[in-house]
VOBA-1610 file (N, C-alpha, C; in pm, whole numbers, padded with zeros to 5 digits, always signed):
BEGIN
Met+14400+09208+12708Met+14344+09262+12833Met+14194+09234+12842Asn+14124+09257+12729Asn+13980+09231+12727Asn+13951+09083+12748Ala+14035+08997+12688Ala+14016+08853+12703Ala+14032+08812+12849Leu+14133+08871+12918Leu+14154+08841+13059Leu+14035+08885+13143Ala+13983+09005+13113Ala+13867+09057+13188Ala+13746+08968+13168Asn+13724+08923+13044Asn+13610+08834+13017Asn+13625+08701+13090Thr+13748+08649+13093Thr+13773+08522+13162Thr+13745+08535+13311Leu+13792+08646+13371Leu+13768+08668+13514Leu+13620+08684+13543Leu+13547+08752+13453Leu+13403+08771+13473Leu+13331+08637+13470Ile+13366+08552+13373Ile+13303+08420+13363Ile+13333+08336+13487Ala+13460+08342+13531Ala+13499+08266+13650Ala+13422+08313+13773Trp+13402+08445+13784Trp+13329+08502+13898Trp+13183+08456+13898Val+13120+08455+13778Val+12981+08412+13768Val+12967+08265+13806Ile+13061+08182+13757Ile+13057+08039+13790Ile+13074+08019+13940Met+13165+08097+14001Met+13190+08085+14144Met+13064+08117+14224Leu+12986+08216+14175Leu+12865+08255+14247Leu+12765+08141+14255Phe+12770+08052+14157Phe+12671+07945+14153Phe+12726+07812+14206Gln+12841+07816+14269Gln+12892+07695+14331Gln+12819+07671+14462Pro+12808+07545+14505Pro+12730+07514+14624Pro+12780+07583+14749Ser+12687+07629+14831Ser+12722+07676+14964Ser+12608+07680+15065Ser+12474+07701+15033Ser+12358+07682+15126Ser+12232+07642+15048Gly+12108+07611+15089Gly+12015+07524+15022Gly+11913+07574+14922Leu+11882+07491+14830Leu+11778+07521+14731Leu+11678+07406+14733Cys+11556+07433+14777Cys+11455+07328+14779Cys+11362+07345+14661Thr+11311+07236+14609Thr+11226+07242+14490Thr+11103+07154+14507Pro+10988+07192+14449Pro+10864+07115+14467Pro+10868+06977+14405Glu+10958+06955+14305Glu+10960+06823+14243Glu+11012+06715+14338Tyr+11080+06756+14448Tyr+11124+06656+14545Tyr+11004+06584+14606Ala+10896+06656+14628Ala+10775+06593+14683Ala+10721+06490+14585Ala+10729+06522+14455Ala+10681+06427+14354Ala+10769+06303+14351Gln+10900+06320+14376Gln+10991+06205+14376Gln+10960+06109+14490Thr+10929+06163+14607Thr+10907+06079+14725Thr+10763+06032+14738Gly+10671+06102+14672Gly+10530+06068+14685Gly+10470+06113+14816Lys+10538+06204+14886Lys+10491+06253+15016Lys+10445+06397+15005His+10370+06441+15106His+10324+06579+15110His+10438+06670+15154Cys+10425+06801+15124Cys+10529+06898+15160Cys+10552+06900+15311Gly+10443+06878+15388Gly+10454+06883+15534Gly+10536+06770+15593Asp+10562+06664+15515Asp+10645+06555+15567Asp+10791+06595+15579Cys+10833+06694+15499Cys+10973+06737+15502Cys+10989+06879+15557His+10879+06957+15560His+10886+07095+15608His+10798+07112+15731Leu+10841+07200+15822Leu+10760+07230+15939Leu+10629+07296+15899Asp+10633+07376+15792Asp+10512+07436+15737Asp+10447+07335+15642Ser+10322+07300+15667Ser+10256+07196+15588Ser+10238+07235+15442Thr+10245+07366+15412Thr+10231+07410+15273Thr+10363+07405+15198Gly+10473+07374+15267Gly+10604+07363+15202Gly+10687+07487+15218Gly+10819+07471+15206Gly+10911+07584+15219Gly+10948+07609+15364Gly+11062+07676+15384Gly+11103+07709+15519Gly+11181+07598+15586Pro+11189+07599+15721Pro+11268+07501+15797Pro+11222+07358+15770Leu+11318+07265+15779Leu+11291+07124+15750Leu+11269+07044+15878Thr+11192+06937+15864Thr+11179+06839+15971Thr+11299+06747+15966Arg+11306+06651+16060Arg+11417+06556+16058Arg+11414+06474+15929Asn+11294+06435+15886Asn+11283+06361+15760Asn+11335+06444+15643Gly+11303+06573+15646Gly+11349+06661+15539Gly+11500+06676+15538Glu+11560+06687+15657Glu+11706+06699+15666Glu+11773+06572+15614Asn+11716+06457+15650Asn+11774+06330+15604Asn+11764+06318+15451Phe+11649+06359+15397Phe+11632+06353+15251Phe+11729+06448+15181Lys+11748+06567+15240Lys+11841+06665+15182Lys+11983+06610+15184Asp+12022+06546+15294Asp+12157+06490+15303Asp+12178+06381+15199Ser+12075+06300+15176Ser+12088+06193+15077Ser+12105+06250+14936Leu+12035+06359+14907Leu+12049+06423+14776Leu+12186+06488+14760Arg+12238+06547+14869Arg+12369+06611+14862Arg+12477+06508+14833Ile+12465+06392+14894Ile+12564+06285+14872Ile+12561+06239+14726Lys+12441+06236+14667Lys+12426+06193+14528Lys+12463+06304+14429Gly+12489+06424+14478Gly+12520+06536+14390Gly+12397+06594+14323Gln+12278+06569+14382Gln+12153+06616+14323Gln+12094+06734+14401Tyr+12174+06796+14485Tyr+12124+06907+14566Tyr+12229+07017+14569Arg+12192+07135+14524Arg+12284+07249+14522Arg+12237+07352+14623Val+12329+07401+14703Val+12295+07497+14808Val+12346+07636+14769Leu+12272+07739+14809Leu+12307+07877+14777Leu+12316+07960+14904Asn+12417+08047+14910Asn+12427+08138+15024Asn+12341+08260+14998Pro+12323+08350+15096Pro+12234+08467+15077Pro+12270+08553+14956Val+12400+08575+14932Val+12440+08657+14817Val+12398+08590+14686Gln+12416+08460+14679Gln+12378+08386+14559Gln+12226+08388+14539His+12152+08386+14649His+12006+08395+14639His+11964+08528+14575Val+12028+08637+14618Val+11995+08770+14563Val+12029+08776+14415Ile+12148+08725+14380Ile+12190+08728+14240Ile+12096+08644+14154Arg+12058+08527+14206Arg+11965+08442+14131Arg+11830+08511+14113Phe+11786+08584+14216Phe+11659+08656+14207Phe+11665+08763+14097Val+11775+08840+14094Val+11789+08946+13994Val+11792+08887+13853Ile+11868+08778+13837Ile+11876+08713+13706Ile+11740+08658+13665Gly+11670+08596+13761Gly+11537+08544+13732Gly+11439+08653+13695Tyr+11450+08768+13763Tyr+11363+08882+13731Tyr+11388+08930+13589Leu+11515+08945+13551Leu+11549+08988+13415Leu+11499+08887+13312His+11514+08760+13344His+11471+08654+13252His+11320+08661+13230Thr+11245+08676+13339Thr+11099+08680+13329Thr+11051+08805+13257Met+11106+08922+13292Met+11063+09047+13229Met+11095+09047+13080Thr+11213+08996+13044Thr+11250+08991+12902Thr+11157+08899+12825Ala+11123+08784+12885Ala+11030+08691+12819Ala+10894+08756+12799Ile+10847+08831+12900Ile+10717+08899+12888Ile+10720+09000+12774Ile+10828+09078+12767Ile+10840+09180+12662Ile+10845+09115+12524Trp+10927+09010+12510Trp+10943+08943+12381Trp+10814+08874+12338Phe+10757+08794+12429Phe+10634+08724+12397Phe+10520+08823+12372Gly+10515+08928+12454Gly+10409+09028+12437Gly+10417+09097+12302Thr+10539+09127+12257Thr+10557+09191+12127Thr+10509+09100+12015Ile+10545+08971+12024Ile+10504+08875+11921Ile+10352+08862+11919Leu+10290+08852+12036Leu+10144+08840+12042Leu+10077+08965+11986Tyr+10131+09083+12019Tyr+10072+09208+11970Tyr+10079+09217+11818Val+10195+09181+11762Val+10212+09187+11617Val+10119+09088+11547His+10104+08968+11604His+10024+08865+11538His+09874+08887+11554Ile+09832+08930+11673Ile+09689+08940+11701Ile+09632+09076+11664Val+09706+09183+11693Val+09655+09319+11669Val+09696+09371+11532Leu+09827+09371+11504Leu+09876+09429+11378Leu+09869+09332+11261Lys+09874+09202+11290Lys+09879+09096+11189Lys+10018+09092+11125Pro+10064+08973+11080Pro+10196+08961+11020Pro+10218+09048+10897Ala+10108+09090+10830Ala+10123+09176+10712Ala+10193+09307+10748Tyr+10187+09344+10877Tyr+10254+09466+10924Tyr+10403+09463+10892Ala+10464+09343+10903Ala+10608+09331+10879Ala+10640+09267+10745Ala+10536+09230+10669Ala+10560+09159+10544Ala+10624+09246+10437Gln+10620+09378+10454Gln+10683+09468+10358Gln+10825+09505+10398Gly+10876+09440+10501Gly+11011+09469+10549Gly+11011+09473+10701Leu+11103+09399+10763Leu+11106+09391+10908Leu+11148+09524+10968Pro+11064+09584+11055Pro+11099+09712+11117Pro+11227+09701+11200Arg+11313+09800+11191Arg+11441+09798+11260Arg+11423+09791+11412Gly+11325+09865+11464Gly+11303+09866+11608Gly+11265+09729+11661Glu+11175+09658+11590Glu+11134+09525+11632Glu+11250+09426+11625Leu+11335+09442+11523Leu+11451+09354+11511Leu+11546+09371+11630Met+11574+09496+11665Met+11665+09523+11777Met+11606+09471+11908Leu+11476+09493+11928Leu+11411+09445+12050Leu+11413+09293+12055Gly+11383+09229+11942Gly+11379+09084+11938Gly+11513+09020+11969Trp+11619+09067+11902Trp+11750+09006+11923Trp+11808+09041+12060Ser+11778+09159+12112Ser+11821+09193+12249Ser+11754+09099+12349Ser+11625+09073+12328Ser+11551+08983+12417Ser+11607+08842+12410Ile+11636+08796+12289Ile+11691+08661+12272Ile+11824+08648+12346Phe+11909+08750+12333Phe+12040+08746+12399Phe+12026+08742+12551Val+11941+08830+12605Val+11924+08836+12750Val+11865+08705+12802Met+11764+08651+12733Met+11703+08527+12779Met+11800+08410+12770Ala+11884+08408+12667Ala+11982+08299+12654Ala+12082+08303+12769Val+12133+08422+12801Val+12233+08434+12908Val+12171+08405+13045Thr+12059+08472+13075Thr+11997+08452+13207Thr+11943+08310+13221Gly+11887+08255+13114Gly+11836+08118+13120Gly+11947+08017+13146Thr+12063+08039+13085Thr+12177+07949+13108Thr+12222+07955+13254Leu+12233+08076+13309Leu+12276+08091+13449Leu+12175+08029+13545Leu+12046+08049+13518Leu+11943+07991+13605Leu+11945+07838+13599Ser+11971+07784+13480Ser+11977+07639+13465Ser+12096+07581+13541Ile+12210+07652+13535Ile+12329+07607+13609Ile+12300+07605+13759Ala+12229+07708+13807Ala+12198+07716+13949Ala+12098+07610+13993Arg+12007+07575+13904Arg+11897+07484+13941Arg+11930+07337+13917Val+12009+07310+13814Val+12037+07171+13775Val+12187+07145+13788Pro+12231+07083+13898Pro+12375+07065+13922Pro+12438+06953+13840Thr+12359+06858+13787Thr+12417+06745+13714Thr+12341+06721+13584Trp+12411+06658+13488Trp+12346+06621+13362Trp+12238+06516+13386His+12258+06432+13487His+12160+06328+13519His+12025+06392+13554Met+12028+06499+13633Met+11903+06567+13670Met+11836+06629+13548Leu+11916+06673+13452Leu+11860+06740+13335Leu+11780+06643+13249Phe+11824+06517+13244Phe+11760+06421+13152Phe+11680+06311+13223His+11685+06306+13357His+11618+06196+13425His+11522+06241+13535Thr+11498+06370+13547Thr+11397+06419+13641Thr+11288+06492+13563Arg+11172+06501+13624Arg+11059+06567+13557Arg+11093+06711+13523Phe+11150+06783+13621Phe+11187+06923+13596Phe+11291+06933+13485Gly+11392+06845+13488Gly+11496+06849+13387Gly+11444+06825+13247Ile+11351+06728+13234Ile+11294+06697+13103Ile+11211+06814+13051Leu+11131+06875+13139Leu+11051+06992+13098Leu+11142+07109+13061Leu+11251+07127+13138Leu+11346+07234+13106Leu+11411+07210+12970Thr+11450+07085+12944Thr+11510+07051+12815Thr+11413+07077+12701Thr+11286+07044+12722Thr+11183+07070+12620Thr+11169+07219+12593Lys+11168+07299+12701Lys+11156+07444+12685Lys+11276+07501+12610Ile+11395+07452+12643Ile+11517+07499+12575Ile+11511+07463+12426Ala+11463+07343+12395Ala+11454+07301+12255Ala+11358+07391+12178Leu+11243+07424+12238Leu+11147+07513+12173Leu+11208+07652+12152Phe+11282+07699+12253Phe+11348+07830+12242Phe+11450+07830+12128Leu+11527+07722+12116Leu+11628+07714+12010Leu+11563+07710+11872Ile+11446+07647+11862Ile+11373+07647+11734Ile+11332+07789+11698Met+11283+07865+11798Met+11245+08004+11774Met+11365+08088+11731Val+11480+08063+11794Val+11602+08137+11757Val+11642+08103+11613Ser+11630+07975+11577Ser+11665+07933+11440Ser+11575+08001+11337Thr+11446+08007+11365Thr+11355+08074+11271Thr+11384+08224+11265Ala+11421+08283+11380Ala+11455+08425+11381Ala+11578+08453+11295Leu+11677+08364+11303Leu+11797+08379+11220Leu+11762+08371+11072Phe+11678+08274+11037Phe+11641+08255+10896Phe+11563+08375+10843Val+11466+08421+10923Val+11383+08535+10879Val+11466+08662+10870Thr+11557+08683+10966Thr+11636+08806+10969Thr+11736+08814+10854Phe+11805+08703+10827Phe+11916+08708+10732Phe+11886+08648+10594Val+11773+08577+10580Val+11739+08521+10450Val+11611+08585+10394Val+11503+08579+10472Val+11376+08634+10426Val+11376+08786+10434Gly+11433+08841+10543Gly+11433+08986+10564Gly+11487+09067+10448Pro+11607+09033+10395Pro+11660+09110+10281Pro+11567+09108+10160Lys+11498+08996+10137Lys+11405+08990+10024Lys+11284+09079+10047Leu+11238+09085+10172Leu+11126+09173+10204Leu+11164+09319+10184Arg+11285+09356+10228Arg+11330+09494+10211Arg+11347+09530+10064Lys+11397+09435+09985Lys+11414+09458+09842Lys+11279+09480+09776Lys+11180+09401+09815Lys+11046+09415+09760Lys+10986+09550+09797Met+11013+09595+09920Met+10959+09723+09964Met+11019+09838+09883Lys+11151+09833+09858Lys+11216+09938+09781Lys+11163+09942+09638Gln+11137+09825+09583Gln+11082+09821+09447Gln+10942+09882+09443Gly+10870+09870+09555Gly+10734+09922+09558Gly+10726+10072+09567Leu+10838+10140+09592Leu+10836+10285+09608Leu+10847+10359+09476Val+10878+10290+09368Val+10888+10355+09238Val+10759+10332+09161Ala+10729+10425+09070Ala+10607+10413+08991Ala+10614+10289+08902Arg+10505+10217+08896Arg+10499+10100+08809Arg+10355+10074+08769Lys+10338+10001+08662Lys+10206+09964+08616Lys+10187+09814+08631Gly+10061+09775+08639Gly+10031+09634+08654Gly+09931+09610+08765Asp+09884+09488+08772Asp+09788+09450+08875Asp+09855+09450+09012Met+09782+09494+09114Met+09836+09501+09249Met+09729+09464+09351Thr+09775+09434+09470Thr+09685+09405+09581Thr+09658+09534+09660Ser+09560+09528+09749Ser+09532+09643+09835Ser+09653+09676+09921Glu+09724+09572+09963Glu+09844+09592+10044Glu+09951+09666+09967Glu+09963+09636+09837Glu+10066+09700+09755Glu+10032+09845+09724Ile+09907+09874+09689Ile+09875+10013+09656Ile+09875+10102+09780Ser+09869+10041+09898Ser+09872+10122+10021Ser+10006+10193+10038Gln+10108+10150+09962Gln+10239+10217+09967Gln+10240+10344+09882Tyr+10149+10354+09787Tyr+10148+10466+09692Tyr+10056+10576+09746Val+10110+10651+09841Val+10029+10749+09914Val+10054+10893+09868Gly+10142+10912+09769Gly+10166+11047+09717Gly+10252+11134+09806Lys+10324+11076+09899Lys+10411+11153+09989Lys+10553+11102+09979Glu+10649+11187+10020Glu+10791+11152+10020Glu+10837+11103+09883Gly+10785+11167+09778Gly+10825+11133+09643Gly+10757+11012+09583Arg+10663+10953+09654Arg+10593+10835+09603Arg+10477+10877+09512Pro+10443+10794+09413Pro+10323+10821+09332Pro+10198+10808+09418Ala+10087+10861+09368Ala+09959+10853+09439Ala+09862+10768+09357Tyr+09824+10652+09410Tyr+09731+10562+09341Tyr+09605+10546+09425Ile+09492+10530+09355Ile+09366+10498+09423Ile+09300+10384+09347Ala+09207+10317+09411Ala+09133+10209+09346Ala+08985+10245+09343Tyr+08920+10206+09232Tyr+08776+10230+09218Tyr+08715+10120+09133Lys+08620+10048+09190Lys+08551+09938+09123Lys+08649+09838+09061Gly+08752+09804+09138Gly+08845+09701+09095Gly+08954+09747+09001Ile+08960+09878+08971Ile+09062+09932+08882Ile+09148+10032+08959Ile+09279+10030+08933Ile+09373+10121+09000Ile+09403+10239+08908Tyr+09393+10361+08964Tyr+09416+10483+08887Tyr+09531+10562+08947Asp+09603+10634+08859Asp+09714+10719+08900Asp+09666+10863+08910Val+09666+10918+09033Val+09620+11056+09054Val+09736+11147+09094Thr+09858+11102+09065Thr+09977+11175+09108Thr+09979+11319+09056Asn+09943+11337+08928Asn+09953+11469+08866Asn+09826+11553+08878Ser+09729+11503+08951Ser+09605+11578+08968Ser+09621+11685+09076Lys+09578+11808+09045Lys+09586+11916+09143Lys+09494+11892+09262Leu+09392+11809+09239Leu+09297+11780+09347Leu+09351+11675+09445Trp+09468+11619+09412Trp+09528+11518+09499Trp+09668+11564+09544Ser+09677+11688+09583Ser+09804+11744+09628Ser+09853+11673+09755Asp+09978+11631+09752Asp+10041+11564+09867Asp+09965+11438+09908Gly+09902+11372+09810Gly+09837+11244+09837Gly+09705+11252+09910Ala+09643+11370+09914Ala+09514+11384+09983Ala+09417+11464+09896His+09291+11421+09895His+09188+11488+09816His+09104+11576+09909Leu+09124+11708+09896Leu+09051+11805+09979Leu+09067+11777+10129Arg+09182+11719+10163Arg+09216+11688+10303Arg+09119+11590+10368Lys+09045+11517+10286Lys+08947+11422+10341Lys+08982+11277+10308His+09027+11254+10185His+09053+11117+10141His+09200+11102+10104Ser+09258+10990+10141Ser+09400+10966+10120Ser+09423+10871+10003Ala+09533+10892+09934Ala+09573+10801+09827Ala+09617+10668+09889Gly+09625+10566+09804Gly+09664+10434+09852Gly+09548+10353+09906Thr+09423+10399+09879Thr+09305+10331+09933Thr+09204+10303+09822Asp+09105+10221+09856Asp+08995+10190+09765Asp+08881+10287+09794Leu+08843+10368+09694Leu+08741+10472+09714Leu+08604+10433+09658Thr+08583+10306+09630Thr+08458+10262+09570Thr+08337+10302+09654Asp+08340+10274+09781Asp+08226+10307+09869Asp+08220+10455+09901Ile+08337+10518+09913Ile+08340+10660+09949Ile+08279+10747+09840Leu+08299+10708+09713Leu+08251+10791+09602Leu+08098+10801+09599Lys+08031+10706+09662Lys+07885+10708+09663Lys+07830+10832+09734Thr+07908+10888+09825Thr+07864+11006+09899Thr+07931+11134+09850Ala+08010+11124+09742Ala+08083+11241+09691Ala+07989+11334+09614Pro+08018+11465+09608Pro+07933+11560+09535Pro+07949+11550+09383His+08045+11472+09336His+08065+11455+09192His+08052+11308+09155Gly+08047+11280+09028Gly+08032+11143+08981Gly+08165+11075+08957Glu+08157+10954+08903Glu+08278+10875+08881Glu+08362+10923+08764Glu+08305+11016+08683Glu+08378+11063+08565Glu+08511+11129+08603Lys+08518+11188+08721Lys+08642+11252+08765Lys+08755+11149+08779Ile+08720+11031+08827Ile+08820+10926+08845Ile+08850+10856+08713Leu+08748+10834+08631Leu+08767+10761+08507Leu+08858+10834+08409Arg+08880+10964+08431Arg+08970+11041+08345Arg+09118+11013+08376Met+09144+10959+08493Met+09282+10939+08536Met+09345+10818+08466Pro+09479+10821+08450Pro+09549+10708+08387Pro+09527+10578+08465Val+09503+10471+08391Val+09482+10340+08453Val+09617+10271+08476Ile+09634+10219+08596Ile+09758+10149+08632Ile+09742+09998+08614Gly+09629+09946+08656Gly+09607+09802+08646Gly+09482+09762+08722Lys+09474+09636+08752Lys+09358+09579+08819Lys+09387+09558+08967Leu+09287+09583+09051Leu+09300+09558+09194Leu+09267+09411+09219Leu+09367+09336+09262Leu+09350+09193+09282Leu+09272+09163+09409Thr+09184+09066+09402Thr+09111+09020+09520Thr+09196+08917+09593Glu+09153+08881+09713Glu+09228+08783+09792Glu+09239+08649+09720Met+09135+08612+09645Met+09135+08484+09574Met+09234+08484+09459Glu+09264+08603+09406Glu+09353+08612+09290Glu+09499+08632+09329Ile+09523+08656+09457Ile+09658+08686+09502Ile+09740+08559+09519Lys+09855+08555+09458Lys+09950+08447+09479Lys+10076+08510+09535Lys+10094+08494+09665Lys+10206+08560+09731Lys+10338+08495+09691Pro+10446+08575+09680Pro+10578+08520+09650Pro+10621+08420+09757Ser+10715+08333+09721Ser+10757+08227+09813Ser+10814+08284+09943His+10892+08394+09935His+10952+08446+10057His+10846+08506+10150Ile+10736+08556+10094Ile+10627+08607+10177Ile+10557+08490+10246Arg+10534+08381+10172Arg+10469+08264+10231Arg+10555+08204+10342Ile+10687+08201+10319Ile+10778+08150+10422Ile+10773+08238+10546Phe+10769+08370+10525Phe+10762+08463+10638Phe+10635+08438+10721Tyr+10521+08423+10654Tyr+10396+08398+10726Tyr+10402+08265+10801Phe+10462+08163+10738Phe+10473+08032+10802Phe+10552+08041+10932Phe+10669+08105+10927Phe+10752+08118+11046Phe+10686+08208+11150Ala+10615+08310+11103Ala+10549+08401+11197Ala+10447+08325+11281Tyr+10363+08246+11216Tyr+10260+08173+11290Tyr+10319+08053+11365Met+10431+07999+11315Met+10496+07891+11388Met+10551+07943+11520Asn+10610+08064+11519Asn+10661+08123+11643Asn+10548+08150+11741Leu+10432+08189+11689Leu+10316+08210+11776Leu+10278+08078+11844Phe+10278+07969+11767Phe+10249+07837+11823Phe+10354+07798+11928Leu+10482+07826+11900Leu+10589+07790+11992Leu+10576+07865+12125Ile+10529+07989+12119Ile+10508+08065+12243Ile+10405+07994+12331Phe+10293+07954+12270Phe+10191+07883+12347Phe+10246+07750+12399Ala+10333+07685+12321Ala+10391+07558+12365Ala+10483+07579+12485Ile+10563+07685+12483Ile+10653+07713+12595Ile+10573+07745+12722Val+10468+07826+12708Val+10383+07858+12823Val+10317+07731+12876Phe+10280+07639+12786Phe+10220+07512+12827Phe+10319+07429+12909Val+10445+07426+12864Val+10549+07351+12938Val+10569+07411+13076Ile+10573+07544+13085Ile+10589+07610+13215Ile+10471+07579+13306Ser+10351+07576+13249Ser+10231+07545+13328Ser+10235+07402+13380Leu+10285+07309+13297Leu+10299+07171+13342Leu+10392+07163+13463Trp+10502+07237+13455Trp+10600+07234+13564Trp+10543+07293+13692Arg+10473+07406+13681Arg+10429+07476+13801Arg+10301+07421+13862Trp+10207+07375+13778Trp+10074+07347+13832Trp+10020+07208+13802Trp+10095+07121+13735Trp+10042+06987+13707Trp+10101+06886+13805
//
């Protein structure tokens, strides 16, 4: 029963995009080398056609290069286009926010569940709406590969598929390794660590409380002065207190009494695991692909 319902739904969607009244596009002017006013009564383009415009439209219809839409199909195409655009804005905006404001390190300790759900929901909606819009706009394979619009559309689709491929790899290959690393970081351990790693040891939710001072990491978990990962409600565990101690009412002897965990690694000493490096590579590659897709859209609309 479900299979029959899905089949009928697909058939209905295809029927909606079958030819029945007109779709004009700006690339037609580029094909003929004429101004918009040569085919439209309005010199800026769009609206009723002149006799030359009607003749050109008829020639395209005969060649199968012109698809017409009735009013209902126009409304449906508008709704689908709106969903496609809004989803792209949300998805691209999230990626830009994570890369520019939060930085990829935000997700390097494990991909947040909310971002994963938003990302894959956006990918699904854009794939479905993009496919329907392409069917409505490009009636033949010839137009897809032999017109300026078709070539730009194919390029955009290819870039989108690359982003989907990287998302699959990060979600199902790199993601589990990041989560495993995060779980390992929640248990007490000794050894050299980075600032990013000790930031997990905040003394809350059963985690140990670590602080750094002059390049050395100390364990303050059992100190009464660091109850619940906070010192006198002013300073938090998981941070470097080297500069803060200069203004403290006591000396460094209070910290030097604490058990030593290891050395605080500097950026020059850090060698990130391979899965972390791969994650950063794909993260910045997706950022580049976003700019590439926007560039392709700009070429289509304004070049």
